N, C-alpha and C positions, 0 to 999 in steps of 0.2 A: 331905550338908549336914545331913541330920537327926539325923545320930550327933553332929553338933556344934551342935545346938540350933536348927537353922536349917530351919524347914518351911515351905514354898511356901504361902501364904495365912494364915499364924499370924501375928498383929500387922500385918497389911497387907503382907507380906514378898511381893514381886513378884521372879519371875526372869525376865531377859531373856535371850537369845540371841545370838550375834553370826550374821548371816545374810551370809556372804561365801562361800560355795560354792553352785554352782548347784542341788546337792540341796535346801539348804535351802528356794531358791522353788520348785524344782518339787514337793516335799512341805510346803509351808507350812501345807495344811490339817492335816497330822498332826503338824506342830512346834508348831502353836498350841494342840494338847491339851497338850503337855507344858510350853509357856512362855508367860507372860503378856506379851511383848513382843519384839521385833526390832529392832537395831542394825544396818542395812546397812554392812557393810565394803566401800565402793565401790573400792579399792584392789584387794583381793584376788579381789574379787566379777568386776572386769573381767579381772584377770589369767586367772583360770581359765575365763570364759566366752569369752574370745577366744584361751585357749592362747599368750599371749604374756608373756613375763619383762619386766617394766618396767625391770628392772635391767639387763639384757643389751644392751651396744652394738650388737648385731646386728641384733635385731627391736624394741628398745625404741618406735621411732619408730611403731609398728603399735598401740600403746597408749593408747587413746582411747575415756574414757568416754561420748562422744558416740555411739558407734558404734551402728547401728539394733539390733543384737541385745544390746546392754547396755541401752540404753534400755528394751527390751521386757522384760530380765530386772528391771530398777527398778521398772518398770509392774507386773508381777507379783508383786513382792515388796510394794509397798504395797497394792495392790488386795486381796491375798490377806488381809495382816494386818488390814486394813478389815473385811474380810468376816468374817472371825474375831472382829471386835472387839478386837484385839489392840493396844496401841501400836507405831509403826514411827517409827525415825528413820534417821537414817544420819551415819557418823561418819568417812569416807572423803574425799579429795581433791576428788572429783568437783565439789561445788557451789562450793568455793574457787577452782578452777582454771578454771571454766565456768559462766559468770552463767545461760546457757541449761539448764543442768541444774538449778540453784537452782530455777528458774522452772518447768521442767517437774515437778519434784519437788511443789513448792508445788501447783501443777493437780492433782495427783492426791491432795492432800489429808495428805500427810506431818505427822507430830506435831512432829518435831524435826531441826534441820539444825545440825551442828557445823561451824564455819567455823575454817580456820587465823587467828591474831591480827591477820596482816597483810592479810587480805582481810574483817574484819568491817565497817570502813566502806563500802568499796566496794560490796560486796553489800549492805549496808542501803539505800544510794542507790537502787543498780539498781532493788530490788526493792520501793520504797516504795510506787511507784504501781502495785502489782500486788494487785488488789482479787477474788480469786476466792472467798476465804472467810476464817474466822477465823483461818486459821494464821499470814497475815500478820503479826498481831498478836504472838502468840506467839514467831512467828521473830524479828520485829523487836527485840523487849523482850528475848529471849535474846541475840541477838547484840550488843546493845548492853550489856548486863550482863556478857558476857563479856569486851568490849574494855575496861570499867571495872576488872573483877577484874584483867586484866592489866596497866593501867595500874598500878592500886594495889600490886600486887606487884612491878611495876618499881621504882617509888618508894621501897619498903620494902626492896628486897632486900640493903641493907648490914646491915640490923637484924633481918631476916627470919630465923626459925626455923621448922622444919617443923611443930614443936608449935602454932606460930599460926595456921598455914594455915587451919584451920577458923574462927577468928574472924575472920579478914580477910576470907575468902570469903563469909562469912554477914552480915556485920554493917557492911563497910565503908561501905556507902551511906548508912547512917543515922548513923553516928558522924563522917563527914567532909562537912559541908555542903556545900562548893564540889565536891565530886565529885558530889552528890546534886543540885545544881543544874546540873552540865554533863549527867547523866544525863536530866535532865527538860528540859532544852533539845533534846539528841539527839531525845527522843522526842516533843517539839513538831514538831520539823523533820519527823520521819519520818512524821508524819500531818497 
């Protein structure tokens, strides 16, 4: 990275790593010396923790992010990142597929949760009464913004070009008052 002008810490550059193999979790203190944050890949971490191929018709039914061993791995990852003062988020299917996993992660103090677009509203509604810490605010806000980015992109898909993606994602809510009002209503509903 440095050979290409990207130096960790220079101009605020932070380097995150995927936390998707058990070794990342078991050695999180050592990985924290090398990285500024972690993004838990729950699909691969579950598969490698349980030794189950989620795409195999023979054993896929044993793939379950709610397995006690997997929940312990998630707990170790979040607590380890927090202990080392590192950002930690999750980008796998687990919180989208299982609301109880989203609640579990919020209780642990996870910094961010990614959701599939089809689950944003349902998850937002399910966790709106969860009040363990400030993460609820950022989680629900990010979920709402993610939904509206998806809606905006869908409404523009006929005219949308890749070069416009940045403009749409960063400024749609300010340029489109009806969407801004809808976002505000959802945030009012959530709180």
